[in-house]
ROTOR-283314 format. One record per residue (C-alpha): residue number from 1; y, x, z. Coordinates in nm, 2 decimals, decimal comma. Last residue first. Layout:
N
SITE marti      Y      X      Z
SITE   NUM      Y      X      Z
...
END
This chain:
205
SITE marti      Y      X      Z
SITE   205  30,03  -0,52  10,15
SITE   204  30,04  -0,54   9,76
SITE   203  30,37  -0,51   9,64
SITE   202  30,42  -0,20   9,85
SITE   201  30,12  -0,10   9,70
SITE   200  30,22  -0,10   9,35
SITE   199  30,55   0,10   9,47
SITE   198  30,35   0,33   9,62
SITE   197  30,16   0,38   9,28
SITE   196  30,44   0,37   9,09
SITE   195  30,63   0,66   9,29
SITE   194  30,31   0,90   9,20
SITE   193  30,42   0,92   8,89
SITE   192  30,23   0,86   8,61
SITE   191  30,06   1,23   8,51
SITE   190  29,71   1,14   8,52
SITE   189  29,67   0,79   8,41
SITE   188  29,75   0,54   8,65
SITE   187  29,52   0,21   8,68
SITE   186  29,60  -0,14   8,77
SITE   185  29,47  -0,48   8,89
SITE   184  29,11  -0,43   8,91
SITE   183  29,02  -0,72   9,14
SITE   182  28,85  -0,69   9,49
SITE   181  28,99  -0,96   9,65
SITE   180  29,18  -0,65   9,86
SITE   179  29,35  -0,58   9,55
SITE   178  29,17  -0,28   9,33
SITE   177  29,41  -0,01   9,19
SITE   176  29,23   0,26   8,97
SITE   175  29,32   0,62   8,92
SITE   174  29,31   0,81   8,57
SITE   173  29,17   1,16   8,53
SITE   172  28,92   1,07   8,30
SITE   171  28,63   1,40   8,33
SITE   170  28,58   1,74   8,20
SITE   169  28,32   1,92   8,45
SITE   168  28,33   2,30   8,49
SITE   167  28,02   2,53   8,61
SITE   166  28,02   2,79   8,83
SITE   165  28,33   2,90   8,90
SITE   164  28,27   3,26   9,00
SITE   163  28,08   3,31   8,70
SITE   162  28,28   3,17   8,50
SITE   161  28,27   2,80   8,37
SITE   160  28,00   2,61   8,11
SITE   159  28,10   2,25   8,05
SITE   158  27,97   1,90   8,23
SITE   157  28,12   1,59   8,07
SITE   156  28,21   1,33   8,27
SITE   155  28,35   0,96   8,16
SITE   154  28,47   0,65   8,30
SITE   153  28,48   0,32   8,21
SITE   152  28,50   0,13   8,60
SITE   151  28,13   0,01   8,57
SITE   150  27,98   0,21   8,40
SITE   149  28,12   0,53   8,63
SITE   148  28,02   0,29   8,91
SITE   147  27,64   0,29   8,77
SITE   146  27,63   0,64   8,64
SITE   145  27,70   0,77   9,03
SITE   144  27,48   0,53   9,19
SITE   143  27,19   0,65   8,96
SITE   142  27,27   1,05   8,98
SITE   141  27,30   0,97   9,37
SITE   140  27,58   0,88   9,53
SITE   139  27,87   1,13   9,69
SITE   138  28,18   0,97   9,90
SITE   137  28,50   1,10   9,99
SITE   136  28,72   0,90  10,20
SITE   135  29,09   0,98  10,27
SITE   134  29,21   0,86  10,64
SITE   133  29,23   1,24  10,72
SITE   132  29,48   1,33  10,48
SITE   131  29,41   1,62  10,19
SITE   130  29,18   1,81  10,37
SITE   129  28,99   1,47  10,46
SITE   128  28,96   1,44  10,07
SITE   127  28,77   1,76  10,05
SITE   126  28,52   1,75  10,36
SITE   125  28,45   1,40  10,25
SITE   124  28,31   1,53   9,91
SITE   123  28,15   1,82  10,09
SITE   122  27,96   1,64  10,36
SITE   121  27,84   1,40  10,10
SITE   120  27,72   1,67   9,86
SITE   119  27,93   1,76   9,59
SITE   118  27,70   1,96   9,41
SITE   117  27,41   1,77   9,22
SITE   116  27,70   1,47   9,30
SITE   115  27,94   1,60   9,11
SITE   114  28,15   1,29   8,95
SITE   113  28,25   1,31   9,34
SITE   112  28,44   0,99   9,48
SITE   111  28,74   1,00   9,61
SITE   110  28,84   0,70   9,83
SITE   109  29,17   0,56   9,96
SITE   108  29,14   0,27  10,15
SITE   107  29,48   0,12  10,23
SITE   106  29,58  -0,09  10,54
SITE   105  29,64   0,25  10,72
SITE   104  29,90   0,26  10,43
SITE   103  30,13   0,04  10,61
SITE   102  30,22   0,32  10,91
SITE   101  30,43   0,49  10,65
SITE   100  30,43   0,38  10,30
SITE    99  30,60   0,69  10,19
SITE    98  30,40   0,93  10,38
SITE    97  30,10   0,73  10,20
SITE    96  30,26   0,76   9,91
SITE    95  30,27   1,16   9,94
SITE    94  29,92   1,21  10,03
SITE    93  29,79   1,02   9,73
SITE    92  30,00   1,27   9,56
SITE    91  29,84   1,54   9,68
SITE    90  29,50   1,38   9,61
SITE    89  29,65   1,34   9,25
SITE    88  29,69   1,73   9,26
SITE    87  29,43   1,87   9,37
SITE    86  29,23   1,65   9,17
SITE    85  29,40   1,73   8,84
SITE    84  29,46   2,11   8,87
SITE    83  29,14   2,33   8,98
SITE    82  28,87   2,07   8,98
SITE    81  28,58   2,23   9,21
SITE    80  28,59   1,94   9,41
SITE    79  28,49   1,69   9,18
SITE    78  28,68   1,39   9,00
SITE    77  28,67   1,00   9,04
SITE    76  28,96   0,81   9,19
SITE    75  28,98   0,48   9,37
SITE    74  29,29   0,31   9,54
SITE    73  29,15   0,04   9,73
SITE    72  29,39  -0,28   9,88
SITE    71  29,32  -0,36  10,26
SITE    70  29,45  -0,72  10,37
SITE    69  29,13  -0,87  10,37
SITE    68  28,86  -0,70  10,22
SITE    67  28,67  -0,63   9,91
SITE    66  28,33  -0,47   9,89
SITE    65  28,39  -0,07   9,80
SITE    64  28,15  -0,01  10,06
SITE    63  28,10   0,30  10,32
SITE    62  27,79   0,35  10,49
SITE    61  27,74   0,52  10,84
SITE    60  27,51   0,84  10,85
SITE    59  27,74   1,07  10,95
SITE    58  27,79   1,25  10,59
SITE    57  27,91   0,92  10,42
SITE    56  27,59   0,68  10,27
SITE    55  27,76   0,51   9,97
SITE    54  27,79   0,13   9,88
SITE    53  27,91   0,02   9,61
SITE    52  28,07  -0,36   9,54
SITE    51  28,09  -0,46   9,11
SITE    50  28,46  -0,54   9,01
SITE    49  28,65  -0,83   8,94
SITE    48  28,91  -0,77   8,63
SITE    47  29,27  -0,88   8,67
SITE    46  29,46  -1,10   8,37
SITE    45  29,63  -0,85   8,30
SITE    44  29,51  -0,50   8,37
SITE    43  29,85  -0,36   8,50
SITE    42  29,95   0,00   8,38
SITE    41  30,11   0,08   8,66
SITE    40  30,44   0,01   8,78
SITE    39  30,33  -0,32   8,84
SITE    38  30,42  -0,68   8,79
SITE    37  30,26  -0,97   8,95
SITE    36  29,99  -1,11   8,71
SITE    35  30,05  -1,40   8,53
SITE    34  29,85  -1,74   8,60
SITE    33  29,66  -1,85   8,37
SITE    32  29,83  -2,15   8,08
SITE    31  30,01  -1,93   7,85
SITE    30  29,66  -1,83   7,76
SITE    29  29,49  -1,47   7,63
SITE    28  29,86  -1,30   7,62
SITE    27  29,76  -1,01   7,87
SITE    26  29,39  -1,08   7,80
SITE    25  29,28  -0,70   7,69
SITE    24  29,40  -0,43   7,97
SITE    23  29,02  -0,37   8,07
SITE    22  28,84  -0,37   7,81
SITE    21  29,08  -0,20   7,52
SITE    20  29,17   0,05   7,77
SITE    19  28,83   0,16   7,84
SITE    18  28,72   0,21   7,54
SITE    17  29,09   0,40   7,43
SITE    16  28,97   0,61   7,76
SITE    15  28,62   0,71   7,65
SITE    14  28,78   0,84   7,29
SITE    13  29,00   1,03   7,45
SITE    12  28,74   1,15   7,66
SITE    11  28,49   1,24   7,41
SITE    10  28,81   1,37   7,20
SITE     9  28,91   1,56   7,48
SITE     8  28,60   1,76   7,58
SITE     7  28,83   2,02   7,74
SITE     6  28,88   2,14   8,10
SITE     5  29,09   1,90   8,26
SITE     4  29,29   1,61   8,09
SITE     3  29,67   1,70   8,01
SITE     2  29,99   1,69   8,18
SITE     1  30,09   1,92   8,37
END
């Protein structure tokens, strides 16, 4: 279903518009600039260098978004109680991995929770790995979560839910692709066919 999760549409639409304006500018900035490769997703042209963030995993080890040679990174922000957008996105990532075969081992697929109050490190990791054992689920404290959301232009807001589900969280629903130099090169609004991400990763690998 092509929709943003759980309302708050005006705020999320405004956040998405600001993010898209900030990320997808400069396409015609200078004829002298080197053109970015063609992407099936929404190209960020010129690619945007992104700050590095570190998270503590449930086993005590550290995961960092720092660039690694030959290893692009795919990032999505969501939460484990999400009934539609998040499970759909991670299920599509699984199809991307299957399509790429062994080459997908070089891709870092990362799920970042926007609900660290409920999603502990163990919960976030378990949620991601139920789709594929190689997926990484991370949960930071409130300051780290706020900083990485701000860096990627992601918005999230709590909403009233049912007694069974507890509160819900409206959140931006696009996925982000970073190359192995740590630059944001493309994004994928919810509803983008998973084949687009698979094709773009194939170009980077």
